[in-house]
PyMOL Python script that loads the backbone (N, CA, C, O; Angstrom):
from pymol import cmd

cmd.read_pdbstr("""\
ATOM      1  N   UNK A   1     179.848-104.640 -16.751  1.00  0.00           N
ATOM      2  CA  UNK A   1     180.497-104.616 -15.515  1.00  0.00           C
ATOM      3  C   UNK A   1     179.983-105.792 -14.681  1.00  0.00           C
ATOM      4  O   UNK A   1     178.765-105.865 -14.519  1.00  0.00           O
ATOM      5  N   UNK A   2     180.761-106.702 -14.145  1.00  0.00           N
ATOM      6  CA  UNK A   2     180.332-107.734 -13.316  1.00  0.00           C
ATOM      7  C   UNK A   2     180.613-107.394 -11.923  1.00  0.00           C
ATOM      8  O   UNK A   2     181.715-106.924 -11.639  1.00  0.00           O
ATOM      9  N   UNK A   3     179.723-107.586 -11.024  1.00  0.00           N
ATOM     10  CA  UNK A   3     180.039-107.403  -9.590  1.00  0.00           C
ATOM     11  C   UNK A   3     179.996-108.790  -9.004  1.00  0.00           C
ATOM     12  O   UNK A   3     179.031-109.541  -9.149  1.00  0.00           O
ATOM     13  N   UNK A   4     181.091-109.094  -8.333  1.00  0.00           N
ATOM     14  CA  UNK A   4     181.272-110.402  -7.700  1.00  0.00           C
ATOM     15  C   UNK A   4     181.184-110.234  -6.156  1.00  0.00           C
ATOM     16  O   UNK A   4     182.090-110.580  -5.398  1.00  0.00           O
ATOM     17  N   UNK A   5     180.101-109.716  -5.788  1.00  0.00           N
ATOM     18  CA  UNK A   5     179.853-109.475  -4.296  1.00  0.00           C
ATOM     19  C   UNK A   5     180.894-108.520  -3.720  1.00  0.00           C
ATOM     20  O   UNK A   5     181.250-107.511  -4.329  1.00  0.00           O
ATOM     21  N   UNK A   6     181.366-108.870  -2.535  1.00  0.00           N
ATOM     22  CA  UNK A   6     182.441-108.008  -1.918  1.00  0.00           C
ATOM     23  C   UNK A   6     183.766-108.415  -2.334  1.00  0.00           C
ATOM     24  O   UNK A   6     184.755-107.831  -1.890  1.00  0.00           O
ATOM     25  N   UNK A   7     183.870-109.463  -3.230  1.00  0.00           N
ATOM     26  CA  UNK A   7     185.081-109.976  -3.693  1.00  0.00           C
ATOM     27  C   UNK A   7     185.774-108.956  -4.704  1.00  0.00           C
ATOM     28  O   UNK A   7     186.898-108.498  -4.494  1.00  0.00           O
ATOM     29  N   UNK A   8     185.059-108.667  -5.735  1.00  0.00           N
ATOM     30  CA  UNK A   8     185.621-107.861  -6.772  1.00  0.00           C
ATOM     31  C   UNK A   8     184.606-107.373  -7.819  1.00  0.00           C
ATOM     32  O   UNK A   8     183.471-107.849  -7.820  1.00  0.00           O
ATOM     33  N   UNK A   9     184.969-106.461  -8.686  1.00  0.00           N
ATOM     34  CA  UNK A   9     184.310-106.013  -9.805  1.00  0.00           C
ATOM     35  C   UNK A   9     185.188-106.188 -11.058  1.00  0.00           C
ATOM     36  O   UNK A   9     186.392-105.930 -11.030  1.00  0.00           O
ATOM     37  N   UNK A  10     184.569-106.622 -12.131  1.00  0.00           N
ATOM     38  CA  UNK A  10     185.362-106.867 -13.413  1.00  0.00           C
ATOM     39  C   UNK A  10     184.674-106.173 -14.550  1.00  0.00           C
ATOM     40  O   UNK A  10     183.448-106.170 -14.656  1.00  0.00           O
ATOM     41  N   UNK A  11     185.494-105.574 -15.410  1.00  0.00           N
ATOM     42  CA  UNK A  11     184.944-104.998 -16.641  1.00  0.00           C
ATOM     43  C   UNK A  11     185.169-106.051 -17.756  1.00  0.00           C
ATOM     44  O   UNK A  11     186.295-106.516 -17.934  1.00  0.00           O
ATOM     45  N   UNK A  12     184.162-106.411 -18.470  1.00  0.00           N
ATOM     46  CA  UNK A  12     184.197-107.389 -19.570  1.00  0.00           C
ATOM     47  C   UNK A  12     183.821-106.744 -20.872  1.00  0.00           C
ATOM     48  O   UNK A  12     182.693-106.263 -20.988  1.00  0.00           O
ATOM     49  N   UNK A  13     184.646-106.700 -21.821  1.00  0.00           N
ATOM     50  CA  UNK A  13     184.394-105.999 -23.118  1.00  0.00           C
ATOM     51  C   UNK A  13     184.737-107.116 -24.232  1.00  0.00           C
ATOM     52  O   UNK A  13     185.741-107.824 -24.158  1.00  0.00           O
ATOM     53  N   UNK A  14     183.878-107.184 -25.173  1.00  0.00           N
ATOM     54  CA  UNK A  14     184.056-108.079 -26.275  1.00  0.00           C
ATOM     55  C   UNK A  14     183.494-107.551 -27.554  1.00  0.00           C
ATOM     56  O   UNK A  14     182.489-106.841 -27.544  1.00  0.00           O
ATOM     57  N   UNK A  15     184.102-107.871 -28.632  1.00  0.00           N
ATOM     58  CA  UNK A  15     183.688-107.594 -30.008  1.00  0.00           C
ATOM     59  C   UNK A  15     182.849-108.786 -30.538  1.00  0.00           C
ATOM     60  O   UNK A  15     183.186-109.953 -30.335  1.00  0.00           O
ATOM     61  N   UNK A  16     181.731-108.428 -31.232  1.00  0.00           N
ATOM     62  CA  UNK A  16     180.899-109.438 -31.835  1.00  0.00           C
ATOM     63  C   UNK A  16     181.544-109.933 -33.122  1.00  0.00           C
ATOM     64  O   UNK A  16     181.422-111.095 -33.510  1.00  0.00           O
ATOM     65  N   UNK A  17     182.282-108.937 -33.809  1.00  0.00           N
ATOM     66  CA  UNK A  17     182.900-109.319 -35.093  1.00  0.00           C
ATOM     67  C   UNK A  17     184.099-110.194 -34.860  1.00  0.00           C
ATOM     68  O   UNK A  17     184.671-110.199 -33.770  1.00  0.00           O
ATOM     69  N   UNK A  18     184.493-110.949 -35.897  1.00  0.00           N
ATOM     70  CA  UNK A  18     185.671-111.911 -35.754  1.00  0.00           C
ATOM     71  C   UNK A  18     186.810-111.405 -36.479  1.00  0.00           C
ATOM     72  O   UNK A  18     186.789-110.269 -36.952  1.00  0.00           O
ATOM     73  N   UNK A  19     187.831-112.193 -36.601  1.00  0.00           N
ATOM     74  CA  UNK A  19     189.055-111.842 -37.214  1.00  0.00           C
ATOM     75  C   UNK A  19     188.933-111.773 -38.784  1.00  0.00           C
ATOM     76  O   UNK A  19     189.924-111.454 -39.440  1.00  0.00           O
ATOM     77  N   UNK A  20     187.776-112.058 -39.377  1.00  0.00           N
ATOM     78  CA  UNK A  20     187.632-111.837 -40.796  1.00  0.00           C
ATOM     79  C   UNK A  20     187.528-110.320 -41.106  1.00  0.00           C
ATOM     80  O   UNK A  20     187.740-109.902 -42.244  1.00  0.00           O
ATOM     81  N   UNK A  21     187.195-109.497 -40.068  1.00  0.00           N
ATOM     82  CA  UNK A  21     187.097-108.089 -40.236  1.00  0.00           C
ATOM     83  C   UNK A  21     188.193-107.324 -39.578  1.00  0.00           C
ATOM     84  O   UNK A  21     188.649-106.313 -40.113  1.00  0.00           O
ATOM     85  N   UNK A  22     188.668-107.808 -38.343  1.00  0.00           N
ATOM     86  CA  UNK A  22     189.658-107.099 -37.587  1.00  0.00           C
ATOM     87  C   UNK A  22     190.936-107.903 -37.499  1.00  0.00           C
ATOM     88  O   UNK A  22     190.924-109.127 -37.374  1.00  0.00           O
ATOM     89  N   UNK A  23     192.023-107.189 -37.566  1.00  0.00           N
ATOM     90  CA  UNK A  23     193.370-107.842 -37.495  1.00  0.00           C
ATOM     91  C   UNK A  23     193.842-107.819 -35.952  1.00  0.00           C
ATOM     92  O   UNK A  23     194.536-108.727 -35.494  1.00  0.00           O
ATOM     93  N   UNK A  24     193.426-106.741 -35.201  1.00  0.00           N
ATOM     94  CA  UNK A  24     193.752-106.661 -33.851  1.00  0.00           C
ATOM     95  C   UNK A  24     192.831-105.617 -33.120  1.00  0.00           C
ATOM     96  O   UNK A  24     192.267-104.709 -33.730  1.00  0.00           O
ATOM     97  N   UNK A  25     192.729-105.811 -31.820  1.00  0.00           N
ATOM     98  CA  UNK A  25     191.951-104.889 -31.057  1.00  0.00           C
ATOM     99  C   UNK A  25     192.688-104.484 -29.784  1.00  0.00           C
ATOM    100  O   UNK A  25     193.280-105.345 -29.134  1.00  0.00           O
ATOM    101  N   UNK A  26     192.675-103.216 -29.408  1.00  0.00           N
ATOM    102  CA  UNK A  26     193.324-102.682 -28.212  1.00  0.00           C
ATOM    103  C   UNK A  26     192.265-102.074 -27.326  1.00  0.00           C
ATOM    104  O   UNK A  26     191.454-101.292 -27.823  1.00  0.00           O
ATOM    105  N   UNK A  27     192.222-102.384 -26.051  1.00  0.00           N
ATOM    106  CA  UNK A  27     191.383-101.781 -25.060  1.00  0.00           C
ATOM    107  C   UNK A  27     192.278-100.778 -24.310  1.00  0.00           C
ATOM    108  O   UNK A  27     193.329-101.149 -23.787  1.00  0.00           O
ATOM    109  N   UNK A  28     191.852 -99.511 -24.264  1.00  0.00           N
ATOM    110  CA  UNK A  28     192.562 -98.406 -23.504  1.00  0.00           C
ATOM    111  C   UNK A  28     191.657 -98.112 -22.408  1.00  0.00           C
ATOM    112  O   UNK A  28     190.519 -97.725 -22.674  1.00  0.00           O
ATOM    113  N   UNK A  29     192.054 -98.259 -21.144  1.00  0.00           N
ATOM    114  CA  UNK A  29     191.263 -97.931 -20.055  1.00  0.00           C
ATOM    115  C   UNK A  29     191.919 -97.232 -18.904  1.00  0.00           C
ATOM    116  O   UNK A  29     193.135 -97.308 -18.728  1.00  0.00           O
ATOM    117  N   UNK A  30     191.110 -96.545 -18.109  1.00  0.00           N
ATOM    118  CA  UNK A  30     191.603 -95.798 -16.935  1.00  0.00           C
ATOM    119  C   UNK A  30     190.705 -95.980 -15.769  1.00  0.00           C
ATOM    120  O   UNK A  30     189.522 -95.642 -15.806  1.00  0.00           O
ATOM    121  N   UNK A  31     191.306 -96.549 -14.670  1.00  0.00           N
ATOM    122  CA  UNK A  31     190.457 -96.758 -13.455  1.00  0.00           C
ATOM    123  C   UNK A  31     190.663 -95.626 -12.500  1.00  0.00           C
ATOM    124  O   UNK A  31     191.786 -95.376 -12.061  1.00  0.00           O
ATOM    125  N   UNK A  32     189.562 -94.910 -12.155  1.00  0.00           N
ATOM    126  CA  UNK A  32     189.714 -93.727 -11.310  1.00  0.00           C
ATOM    127  C   UNK A  32     190.598 -92.694 -11.856  1.00  0.00           C
ATOM    128  O   UNK A  32     190.428 -92.267 -12.998  1.00  0.00           O
ATOM    129  N   UNK A  33     191.620 -92.236 -11.020  1.00  0.00           N
ATOM    130  CA  UNK A  33     192.580 -91.260 -11.452  1.00  0.00           C
ATOM    131  C   UNK A  33     193.871 -91.823 -11.922  1.00  0.00           C
ATOM    132  O   UNK A  33     194.815 -91.075 -12.175  1.00  0.00           O
ATOM    133  N   UNK A  34     193.955 -93.198 -12.056  1.00  0.00           N
ATOM    134  CA  UNK A  34     195.203 -93.819 -12.543  1.00  0.00           C
ATOM    135  C   UNK A  34     195.531 -93.398 -13.937  1.00  0.00           C
ATOM    136  O   UNK A  34     194.701 -92.862 -14.670  1.00  0.00           O
ATOM    137  N   UNK A  35     196.796 -93.661 -14.294  1.00  0.00           N
ATOM    138  CA  UNK A  35     197.203 -93.469 -15.651  1.00  0.00           C
ATOM    139  C   UNK A  35     196.555 -94.479 -16.663  1.00  0.00           C
ATOM    140  O   UNK A  35     196.310 -95.610 -16.244  1.00  0.00           O
ATOM    141  N   UNK A  36     196.279 -94.180 -17.870  1.00  0.00           N
ATOM    142  CA  UNK A  36     195.613 -95.127 -18.817  1.00  0.00           C
ATOM    143  C   UNK A  36     196.612 -96.350 -19.012  1.00  0.00           C
ATOM    144  O   UNK A  36     197.838 -96.240 -19.023  1.00  0.00           O
ATOM    145  N   UNK A  37     195.931 -97.475 -19.156  1.00  0.00           N
ATOM    146  CA  UNK A  37     196.539 -98.753 -19.431  1.00  0.00           C
ATOM    147  C   UNK A  37     196.008 -99.318 -20.689  1.00  0.00           C
ATOM    148  O   UNK A  37     194.887 -98.991 -21.076  1.00  0.00           O
ATOM    149  N   UNK A  38     196.808-100.212 -21.402  1.00  0.00           N
ATOM    150  CA  UNK A  38     196.249-100.819 -22.552  1.00  0.00           C
ATOM    151  C   UNK A  38     196.446-102.316 -22.520  1.00  0.00           C
ATOM    152  O   UNK A  38     197.370-102.825 -21.887  1.00  0.00           O
ATOM    153  N   UNK A  39     195.529-103.041 -23.240  1.00  0.00           N
ATOM    154  CA  UNK A  39     195.660-104.482 -23.466  1.00  0.00           C
ATOM    155  C   UNK A  39     195.345-104.672 -24.991  1.00  0.00           C
ATOM    156  O   UNK A  39     194.365-104.158 -25.529  1.00  0.00           O
ATOM    157  N   UNK A  40     196.227-105.423 -25.613  1.00  0.00           N
ATOM    158  CA  UNK A  40     196.134-105.659 -27.043  1.00  0.00           C
ATOM    159  C   UNK A  40     195.906-107.141 -27.322  1.00  0.00           C
ATOM    160  O   UNK A  40     196.551-108.009 -26.732  1.00  0.00           O
ATOM    161  N   UNK A  41     194.997-107.404 -28.214  1.00  0.00           N
ATOM    162  CA  UNK A  41     194.717-108.760 -28.668  1.00  0.00           C
ATOM    163  C   UNK A  41     194.922-108.834 -30.139  1.00  0.00           C
ATOM    164  O   UNK A  41     194.313-108.059 -30.876  1.00  0.00           O
ATOM    165  N   UNK A  42     195.802-109.782 -30.639  1.00  0.00           N
ATOM    166  CA  UNK A  42     196.113-109.909 -32.031  1.00  0.00           C
ATOM    167  C   UNK A  42     195.434-111.086 -32.702  1.00  0.00           C
ATOM    168  O   UNK A  42     195.603-111.379 -33.886  1.00  0.00           O
ATOM    169  N   UNK A  43     194.589-111.791 -31.785  1.00  0.00           N
ATOM    170  CA  UNK A  43     193.912-112.982 -32.381  1.00  0.00           C
ATOM    171  C   UNK A  43     192.475-113.060 -31.753  1.00  0.00           C
ATOM    172  O   UNK A  43     192.186-112.590 -30.652  1.00  0.00           O
ATOM    173  N   UNK A  44     191.651-113.683 -32.555  1.00  0.00           N
ATOM    174  CA  UNK A  44     190.229-113.831 -32.055  1.00  0.00           C
ATOM    175  C   UNK A  44     190.134-114.901 -30.992  1.00  0.00           C
ATOM    176  O   UNK A  44     190.809-115.913 -31.177  1.00  0.00           O
ATOM    177  N   UNK A  45     189.417-114.821 -29.944  1.00  0.00           N
ATOM    178  CA  UNK A  45     188.289-113.857 -29.807  1.00  0.00           C
ATOM    179  C   UNK A  45     188.912-112.643 -29.174  1.00  0.00           C
ATOM    180  O   UNK A  45     189.828-112.731 -28.356  1.00  0.00           O
ATOM    181  N   UNK A  46     188.333-111.390 -29.618  1.00  0.00           N
ATOM    182  CA  UNK A  46     188.736-110.135 -29.075  1.00  0.00           C
ATOM    183  C   UNK A  46     187.784-109.796 -27.819  1.00  0.00           C
ATOM    184  O   UNK A  46     186.728-109.171 -27.912  1.00  0.00           O
ATOM    185  N   UNK A  47     188.295-110.277 -26.713  1.00  0.00           N
ATOM    186  CA  UNK A  47     187.573-109.938 -25.514  1.00  0.00           C
ATOM    187  C   UNK A  47     188.590-109.616 -24.389  1.00  0.00           C
ATOM    188  O   UNK A  47     189.747-110.034 -24.413  1.00  0.00           O
ATOM    189  N   UNK A  48     188.099-108.877 -23.445  1.00  0.00           N
ATOM    190  CA  UNK A  48     188.956-108.375 -22.414  1.00  0.00           C
ATOM    191  C   UNK A  48     188.268-108.413 -21.082  1.00  0.00           C
ATOM    192  O   UNK A  48     187.089-108.067 -21.000  1.00  0.00           O
ATOM    193  N   UNK A  49     188.990-108.842 -19.966  1.00  0.00           N
ATOM    194  CA  UNK A  49     188.371-108.889 -18.589  1.00  0.00           C
ATOM    195  C   UNK A  49     189.447-108.182 -17.806  1.00  0.00           C
ATOM    196  O   UNK A  49     190.624-108.543 -17.805  1.00  0.00           O
ATOM    197  N   UNK A  50     188.957-107.125 -17.124  1.00  0.00           N
ATOM    198  CA  UNK A  50     189.857-106.205 -16.388  1.00  0.00           C
ATOM    199  C   UNK A  50     189.301-106.069 -14.953  1.00  0.00           C
ATOM    200  O   UNK A  50     188.140-105.699 -14.779  1.00  0.00           O
ATOM    201  N   UNK A  51     190.074-106.349 -13.989  1.00  0.00           N
ATOM    202  CA  UNK A  51     189.726-106.101 -12.598  1.00  0.00           C
ATOM    203  C   UNK A  51     189.616-104.636 -12.256  1.00  0.00           C
ATOM    204  O   UNK A  51     190.531-103.898 -12.620  1.00  0.00           O
ATOM    205  N   UNK A  52     188.593-104.143 -11.596  1.00  0.00           N
ATOM    206  CA  UNK A  52     188.392-102.721 -11.240  1.00  0.00           C
ATOM    207  C   UNK A  52     188.032-102.724  -9.807  1.00  0.00           C
ATOM    208  O   UNK A  52     187.412-103.666  -9.313  1.00  0.00           O
ATOM    209  N   UNK A  53     188.420-101.656  -9.105  1.00  0.00           N
ATOM    210  CA  UNK A  53     188.110-101.549  -7.682  1.00  0.00           C
ATOM    211  C   UNK A  53     186.680-101.285  -7.447  1.00  0.00           C
ATOM    212  O   UNK A  53     185.969-100.921  -8.383  1.00  0.00           O
ATOM    213  N   UNK A  54     186.192-101.452  -6.210  1.00  0.00           N
ATOM    214  CA  UNK A  54     184.877-101.311  -5.854  1.00  0.00           C
ATOM    215  C   UNK A  54     184.337 -99.932  -5.990  1.00  0.00           C
ATOM    216  O   UNK A  54     183.201 -99.717  -6.412  1.00  0.00           O
ATOM    217  N   UNK A  55     185.197 -98.971  -5.614  1.00  0.00           N
ATOM    218  CA  UNK A  55     184.716 -97.561  -5.509  1.00  0.00           C
ATOM    219  C   UNK A  55     185.283 -96.647  -6.663  1.00  0.00           C
ATOM    220  O   UNK A  55     185.331 -95.427  -6.507  1.00  0.00           O
ATOM    221  N   UNK A  56     185.692 -97.225  -7.768  1.00  0.00           N
ATOM    222  CA  UNK A  56     186.304 -96.445  -8.806  1.00  0.00           C
ATOM    223  C   UNK A  56     185.639 -96.662 -10.130  1.00  0.00           C
ATOM    224  O   UNK A  56     185.467 -97.807 -10.549  1.00  0.00           O
ATOM    225  N   UNK A  57     185.234 -95.539 -10.846  1.00  0.00           N
ATOM    226  CA  UNK A  57     184.749 -95.738 -12.225  1.00  0.00           C
ATOM    227  C   UNK A  57     185.850 -96.159 -13.100  1.00  0.00           C
ATOM    228  O   UNK A  57     187.035 -96.064 -12.777  1.00  0.00           O
ATOM    229  N   UNK A  58     185.440 -96.612 -14.179  1.00  0.00           N
ATOM    230  CA  UNK A  58     186.430 -97.077 -15.287  1.00  0.00           C
ATOM    231  C   UNK A  58     185.977 -96.417 -16.531  1.00  0.00           C
ATOM    232  O   UNK A  58     184.790 -96.470 -16.853  1.00  0.00           O
ATOM    233  N   UNK A  59     186.917 -95.758 -17.295  1.00  0.00           N
ATOM    234  CA  UNK A  59     186.664 -95.249 -18.583  1.00  0.00           C
ATOM    235  C   UNK A  59     187.452 -96.028 -19.649  1.00  0.00           C
ATOM    236  O   UNK A  59     188.603 -96.404 -19.426  1.00  0.00           O
ATOM    237  N   UNK A  60     186.838 -96.259 -20.777  1.00  0.00           N
ATOM    238  CA  UNK A  60     187.580 -97.017 -21.784  1.00  0.00           C
ATOM    239  C   UNK A  60     187.089 -96.711 -23.142  1.00  0.00           C
ATOM    240  O   UNK A  60     186.011 -96.149 -23.339  1.00  0.00           O
ATOM    241  N   UNK A  61     187.954 -97.117 -24.142  1.00  0.00           N
ATOM    242  CA  UNK A  61     187.636 -97.123 -25.492  1.00  0.00           C
ATOM    243  C   UNK A  61     188.415 -98.192 -26.208  1.00  0.00           C
ATOM    244  O   UNK A  61     189.409 -98.707 -25.697  1.00  0.00           O
ATOM    245  N   UNK A  62     187.953 -98.524 -27.408  1.00  0.00           N
ATOM    246  CA  UNK A  62     188.613 -99.594 -28.258  1.00  0.00           C
ATOM    247  C   UNK A  62     189.361 -98.880 -29.431  1.00  0.00           C
ATOM    248  O   UNK A  62     188.946 -97.847 -29.957  1.00  0.00           O
ATOM    249  N   UNK A  63     190.431 -99.493 -29.763  1.00  0.00           N
ATOM    250  CA  UNK A  63     191.257 -99.081 -30.966  1.00  0.00           C
ATOM    251  C   UNK A  63     191.346-100.337 -31.849  1.00  0.00           C
ATOM    252  O   UNK A  63     192.001-101.299 -31.448  1.00  0.00           O
ATOM    253  N   UNK A  64     190.727-100.366 -33.012  1.00  0.00           N
ATOM    254  CA  UNK A  64     190.624-101.487 -33.798  1.00  0.00           C
ATOM    255  C   UNK A  64     191.420-101.354 -35.100  1.00  0.00           C
ATOM    256  O   UNK A  64     191.312-100.319 -35.758  1.00  0.00           O
ATOM    257  N   UNK A  65     192.202-102.339 -35.494  1.00  0.00           N
ATOM    258  CA  UNK A  65     192.986-102.386 -36.781  1.00  0.00           C
ATOM    259  C   UNK A  65     192.255-103.290 -37.690  1.00  0.00           C
ATOM    260  O   UNK A  65     192.136-104.477 -37.384  1.00  0.00           O
ATOM    261  N   UNK A  66     191.737-102.805 -38.824  1.00  0.00           N
ATOM    262  CA  UNK A  66     190.998-103.554 -39.724  1.00  0.00           C
ATOM    263  C   UNK A  66     191.833-104.371 -40.704  1.00  0.00           C
ATOM    264  O   UNK A  66     192.980-104.024 -40.983  1.00  0.00           O
ATOM    265  N   UNK A  67     191.263-105.452 -41.225  1.00  0.00           N
ATOM    266  CA  UNK A  67     192.025-106.175 -42.225  1.00  0.00           C
ATOM    267  C   UNK A  67     192.258-105.329 -43.506  1.00  0.00           C
ATOM    268  O   UNK A  67     193.134-105.644 -44.311  1.00  0.00           O
ATOM    269  N   UNK A  68     191.511-104.322 -43.666  1.00  0.00           N
ATOM    270  CA  UNK A  68     191.707-103.387 -44.795  1.00  0.00           C
ATOM    271  C   UNK A  68     192.776-102.305 -44.510  1.00  0.00           C
ATOM    272  O   UNK A  68     193.020-101.460 -45.372  1.00  0.00           O
ATOM    273  N   UNK A  69     193.424-102.313 -43.308  1.00  0.00           N
ATOM    274  CA  UNK A  69     194.434-101.406 -43.029  1.00  0.00           C
ATOM    275  C   UNK A  69     193.968-100.167 -42.251  1.00  0.00           C
ATOM    276  O   UNK A  69     194.791 -99.430 -41.709  1.00  0.00           O
ATOM    277  N   UNK A  70     192.602 -99.932 -42.196  1.00  0.00           N
ATOM    278  CA  UNK A  70     192.038 -98.825 -41.448  1.00  0.00           C
ATOM    279  C   UNK A  70     192.084 -98.968 -39.981  1.00  0.00           C
ATOM    280  O   UNK A  70     191.936-100.060 -39.432  1.00  0.00           O
ATOM    281  N   UNK A  71     192.299 -97.816 -39.319  1.00  0.00           N
ATOM    282  CA  UNK A  71     192.272 -97.912 -37.818  1.00  0.00           C
ATOM    283  C   UNK A  71     190.946 -97.218 -37.455  1.00  0.00           C
ATOM    284  O   UNK A  71     190.543 -96.234 -38.075  1.00  0.00           O
ATOM    285  N   UNK A  72     190.267 -97.792 -36.392  1.00  0.00           N
ATOM    286  CA  UNK A  72     189.062 -97.248 -35.907  1.00  0.00           C
ATOM    287  C   UNK A  72     189.074 -97.170 -34.404  1.00  0.00           C
ATOM    288  O   UNK A  72     189.430 -98.097 -33.676  1.00  0.00           O
ATOM    289  N   UNK A  73     188.647 -95.966 -33.990  1.00  0.00           N
ATOM    290  CA  UNK A  73     188.628 -95.797 -32.476  1.00  0.00           C
ATOM    291  C   UNK A  73     187.211 -95.485 -32.037  1.00  0.00           C
ATOM    292  O   UNK A  73     186.520 -94.624 -32.583  1.00  0.00           O
ATOM    293  N   UNK A  74     186.807 -96.256 -30.989  1.00  0.00           N
ATOM    294  CA  UNK A  74     185.397 -96.098 -30.488  1.00  0.00           C
ATOM    295  C   UNK A  74     185.323 -94.888 -29.610  1.00  0.00           C
ATOM    296  O   UNK A  74     186.337 -94.305 -29.227  1.00  0.00           O
ATOM    297  N   UNK A  75     184.124 -94.522 -29.301  1.00  0.00           N
ATOM    298  CA  UNK A  75     183.765 -93.427 -28.359  1.00  0.00           C
ATOM    299  C   UNK A  75     184.178 -93.959 -26.986  1.00  0.00           C
ATOM    300  O   UNK A  75     184.118 -95.162 -26.733  1.00  0.00           O
ATOM    301  N   UNK A  76     184.591 -93.064 -26.119  1.00  0.00           N
ATOM    302  CA  UNK A  76     184.944 -93.413 -24.719  1.00  0.00           C
ATOM    303  C   UNK A  76     183.690 -93.633 -23.938  1.00  0.00           C
ATOM    304  O   UNK A  76     182.712 -92.899 -24.077  1.00  0.00           O
ATOM    305  N   UNK A  77     183.724 -94.681 -23.086  1.00  0.00           N
ATOM    306  CA  UNK A  77     182.570 -95.039 -22.247  1.00  0.00           C
ATOM    307  C   UNK A  77     183.012 -95.070 -20.861  1.00  0.00           C
ATOM    308  O   UNK A  77     184.123 -95.520 -20.578  1.00  0.00           O
ATOM    309  N   UNK A  78     182.139 -94.579 -19.898  1.00  0.00           N
ATOM    310  CA  UNK A  78     182.488 -94.591 -18.470  1.00  0.00           C
ATOM    311  C   UNK A  78     181.379 -95.416 -17.694  1.00  0.00           C
ATOM    312  O   UNK A  78     180.179 -95.174 -17.826  1.00  0.00           O
ATOM    313  N   UNK A  79     181.856 -96.356 -16.919  1.00  0.00           N
ATOM    314  CA  UNK A  79     181.026 -97.255 -16.122  1.00  0.00           C
ATOM    315  C   UNK A  79     181.414 -97.206 -14.670  1.00  0.00           C
ATOM    316  O   UNK A  79     182.569 -96.927 -14.348  1.00  0.00           O
ATOM    317  N   UNK A  80     180.451 -97.478 -13.761  1.00  0.00           N
ATOM    318  CA  UNK A  80     180.778 -97.639 -12.407  1.00  0.00           C
ATOM    319  C   UNK A  80     180.845 -96.332 -11.539  1.00  0.00           C
ATOM    320  O   UNK A  80     181.444 -96.310 -10.464  1.00  0.00           O
ATOM    321  N   UNK A  81     180.245 -95.330 -12.026  1.00  0.00           N
ATOM    322  CA  UNK A  81     180.261 -94.060 -11.271  1.00  0.00           C
ATOM    323  C   UNK A  81     179.484 -94.187  -9.945  1.00  0.00           C
ATOM    324  O   UNK A  81     179.394 -93.221  -9.187  1.00  0.00           O
TER     325      UNK A  81
END
""", "prot")
cmd.dss("prot")
cmd.show_as("cartoon", "prot")
cmd.util.cbc("prot")
cmd.orient("prot")
């Protein structure tokens, strides 16, 4: 989580592995009590930058599609409480 002073906060998530292992990556996130949102990346680099409010936690997980056809879902993480 990056804090940009009183201007904003941003969630930055990235995968260290590249497209030799993963075909696509999806970030599923929820800010405060909002409905879940998704962002999908089908090409490397698999990185996501999401603006989040100053007073709201964000919960997120990743859903990864492997080159081998397997789907992997990460554990959910909460930041900014």
